[in-house]
C-alpha positions as CSV (number, residue, x, y, z in Angstrom):
1,X,-38.0,29.0,-1.7
2,X,-35.9,27.2,-4.3
3,X,-32.5,28.5,-5.3
4,X,-31.8,28.6,-9.1
5,X,-29.6,25.6,-9.0
6,X,-32.3,23.6,-7.3
7,X,-34.9,24.6,-9.9
8,X,-32.5,23.6,-12.7
9,X,-32.1,20.1,-11.0
10,X,-35.8,19.7,-10.8
11,X,-36.2,20.7,-14.5
12,X,-33.4,18.4,-15.6
13,X,-34.9,15.5,-13.6
14,X,-38.3,16.1,-15.2
15,X,-36.8,16.2,-18.7
16,X,-35.0,12.9,-18.0
17,X,-38.2,11.2,-16.9
18,X,-40.1,12.4,-20.1
19,X,-37.5,11.0,-22.5
20,X,-38.8,7.8,-24.1
21,X,-36.7,4.8,-24.2
22,X,-35.4,4.0,-27.7
23,X,-36.9,0.8,-29.1
24,X,-35.7,-1.2,-32.1
25,X,-37.4,-0.9,-35.5
26,X,-38.5,-4.5,-35.3
27,X,-40.1,-4.0,-31.9
28,X,-41.7,-0.7,-33.0
29,X,-43.1,-2.3,-36.1
30,X,-44.4,-5.3,-34.1
31,X,-46.2,-2.9,-31.6
32,X,-47.7,-0.9,-34.4
33,X,-49.0,-4.0,-36.1
34,X,-50.5,-5.2,-32.8
35,X,-52.2,-1.9,-32.1
36,X,-53.6,-1.8,-35.6
37,X,-55.2,-5.2,-35.1
38,X,-56.7,-4.1,-31.8
39,X,-58.2,-1.0,-33.4
40,X,-59.7,-3.1,-36.3
41,X,-61.1,-5.6,-33.8
42,X,-62.8,-2.7,-31.9
43,X,-64.3,-1.4,-35.2
44,X,-65.7,-4.9,-35.9
45,X,-67.3,-4.9,-32.4
46,X,-68.3,-1.2,-32.2
47,X,-70.0,-0.3,-35.4
48,X,-71.1,3.3,-34.6
49,X,-69.4,6.4,-33.4
50,X,-71.5,9.1,-31.8
51,X,-70.3,12.6,-31.1
52,X,-72.4,15.1,-29.1
53,X,-72.3,18.9,-29.0
54,X,-69.7,18.8,-26.2
55,X,-67.4,16.7,-28.5
56,X,-67.8,13.6,-26.3
57,X,-67.3,10.4,-28.2
58,X,-69.0,7.1,-27.6
59,X,-68.9,3.8,-29.4
60,X,-72.0,1.6,-29.9
61,X,-72.5,-1.9,-31.1
62,X,-76.0,-1.5,-32.5
63,X,-78.5,1.1,-33.5
64,X,-80.8,-0.2,-30.8
65,X,-78.2,0.6,-28.2
66,X,-78.1,4.2,-29.5
67,X,-81.9,4.3,-29.4
68,X,-81.9,3.2,-25.7
69,X,-79.2,5.6,-24.7
70,X,-80.1,8.7,-26.7
71,X,-83.8,8.3,-27.5
72,X,-83.4,8.4,-31.2
73,X,-85.4,5.9,-33.3
74,X,-83.1,3.2,-34.6
75,X,-85.1,3.0,-37.8
76,X,-84.7,6.8,-38.4
77,X,-81.0,6.5,-37.9
78,X,-80.9,3.5,-40.3
79,X,-82.7,5.4,-43.0
80,X,-80.3,8.3,-42.7
81,X,-77.3,6.0,-42.7
82,X,-78.4,4.4,-46.0
83,X,-77.9,7.7,-47.8
84,X,-74.4,8.2,-46.3
85,X,-72.1,6.6,-43.8
86,X,-72.8,9.4,-41.3
87,X,-75.8,11.5,-40.2
88,X,-76.9,14.2,-37.8
89,X,-79.8,13.3,-35.5
90,X,-81.9,15.1,-32.9
91,X,-84.1,13.3,-30.4
92,X,-87.7,14.4,-30.7
93,X,-88.1,15.6,-27.1
94,X,-84.7,17.5,-26.8
95,X,-82.6,20.0,-28.5
96,X,-79.4,17.9,-28.4
97,X,-77.7,17.2,-31.7
98,X,-75.7,14.0,-32.3
99,X,-73.3,13.1,-35.2
100,X,-73.5,9.4,-35.9
101,X,-70.9,7.7,-38.0
102,X,-71.1,4.1,-39.3
103,X,-67.6,2.7,-38.8
104,X,-68.5,-0.5,-40.7
105,X,-68.9,1.3,-44.0
Protein backbone atom coordinates (compact mmCIF):
# COMPACT_ATOMS: atom_id res chain seq x y z
CA UNK A 1 0.00 0.00 0.00
CA UNK A 2 1.28 3.45 -0.93
CA UNK A 3 1.73 6.12 1.67
CA UNK A 4 0.39 9.57 0.80
CA UNK A 5 3.85 10.97 0.14
CA UNK A 6 4.60 8.16 -2.33
CA UNK A 7 1.34 8.79 -4.20
CA UNK A 8 2.15 12.48 -4.46
CA UNK A 9 5.56 11.60 -5.94
CA UNK A 10 3.93 9.34 -8.51
CA UNK A 11 1.40 12.04 -9.44
CA UNK A 12 4.10 14.71 -9.68
CA UNK A 13 6.28 12.45 -11.86
CA UNK A 14 3.31 11.75 -14.14
CA UNK A 15 2.57 15.47 -14.48
CA UNK A 16 6.19 16.17 -15.40
CA UNK A 17 6.13 13.52 -18.12
CA UNK A 18 2.94 14.98 -19.62
CA UNK A 19 4.30 18.52 -19.92
CA UNK A 20 5.17 19.30 -23.50
CA UNK A 21 8.48 20.82 -24.37
CA UNK A 22 8.26 24.46 -25.38
CA UNK A 23 9.14 25.01 -29.02
CA UNK A 24 9.98 28.22 -30.77
CA UNK A 25 7.36 30.04 -32.85
CA UNK A 26 9.42 29.46 -36.00
CA UNK A 27 9.69 25.73 -35.37
CA UNK A 28 5.97 25.51 -34.53
CA UNK A 29 5.03 27.40 -37.71
CA UNK A 30 7.34 25.17 -39.76
CA UNK A 31 5.76 21.99 -38.32
CA UNK A 32 2.23 23.29 -38.87
CA UNK A 33 3.04 24.14 -42.49
CA UNK A 34 4.61 20.70 -43.01
CA UNK A 35 1.56 18.94 -41.53
CA UNK A 36 -0.83 21.00 -43.67
CA UNK A 37 1.07 19.91 -46.78
CA UNK A 38 0.87 16.27 -45.69
CA UNK A 39 -2.88 16.52 -45.17
CA UNK A 40 -3.42 18.19 -48.54
CA UNK A 41 -1.30 15.50 -50.22
CA UNK A 42 -3.50 12.82 -48.63
CA UNK A 43 -6.63 14.60 -49.87
CA UNK A 44 -5.20 14.56 -53.40
CA UNK A 45 -4.54 10.82 -53.07
CA UNK A 46 -7.67 9.82 -51.13
CA UNK A 47 -10.66 11.46 -52.73
CA UNK A 48 -13.49 9.90 -50.71
CA UNK A 49 -14.24 9.68 -46.99
CA UNK A 50 -16.67 6.97 -45.87
CA UNK A 51 -18.27 6.84 -42.43
CA UNK A 52 -20.34 3.84 -41.32
CA UNK A 53 -22.98 3.65 -38.59
CA UNK A 54 -20.33 2.85 -35.94
CA UNK A 55 -18.51 6.10 -36.85
CA UNK A 56 -15.59 4.23 -38.37
CA UNK A 57 -13.79 6.33 -40.96
CA UNK A 58 -12.10 5.05 -44.08
CA UNK A 59 -10.48 6.85 -47.00
CA UNK A 60 -10.71 5.63 -50.57
CA UNK A 61 -8.91 6.58 -53.77
CA UNK A 62 -11.76 5.75 -56.14
CA UNK A 63 -15.45 4.93 -56.36
CA UNK A 64 -14.55 1.50 -57.71
CA UNK A 65 -12.61 0.81 -54.49
CA UNK A 66 -15.74 1.71 -52.51
CA UNK A 67 -17.81 -0.58 -54.73
CA UNK A 68 -15.44 -3.52 -54.13
CA UNK A 69 -15.26 -2.95 -50.38
CA UNK A 70 -18.86 -2.03 -49.55
CA UNK A 71 -20.90 -3.50 -52.40
CA UNK A 72 -22.39 -0.18 -53.51
CA UNK A 73 -22.49 0.53 -57.25
CA UNK A 74 -19.87 3.11 -58.20
CA UNK A 75 -22.24 4.61 -60.78
CA UNK A 76 -24.97 5.04 -58.15
CA UNK A 77 -22.53 6.81 -55.83
CA UNK A 78 -21.33 8.99 -58.71
CA UNK A 79 -24.89 10.06 -59.58
CA UNK A 80 -25.60 11.02 -55.97
CA UNK A 81 -22.30 12.90 -55.64
CA UNK A 82 -23.11 14.99 -58.73
CA UNK A 83 -25.98 16.59 -56.80
CA UNK A 84 -23.89 17.31 -53.70
CA UNK A 85 -20.36 16.64 -52.41
CA UNK A 86 -21.74 14.00 -50.03
CA UNK A 87 -24.38 11.29 -50.03
CA UNK A 88 -25.83 8.51 -47.92
CA UNK A 89 -25.83 5.06 -49.52
CA UNK A 90 -27.14 1.63 -48.60
CA UNK A 91 -25.88 -1.55 -50.30
CA UNK A 92 -28.78 -3.48 -51.87
CA UNK A 93 -28.32 -6.71 -49.89
CA UNK A 94 -27.71 -5.18 -46.43
CA UNK A 95 -29.15 -2.69 -43.98
CA UNK A 96 -25.82 -0.90 -43.46
CA UNK A 97 -25.80 2.85 -44.07
CA UNK A 98 -22.72 4.72 -45.29
CA UNK A 99 -22.03 8.44 -45.50
CA UNK A 100 -19.74 9.16 -48.46
CA UNK A 101 -18.05 12.56 -48.78
CA UNK A 102 -16.15 13.69 -51.86
CA UNK A 103 -12.99 15.37 -50.50
CA UNK A 104 -11.93 16.59 -53.93
CA UNK A 105 -14.87 19.02 -54.18
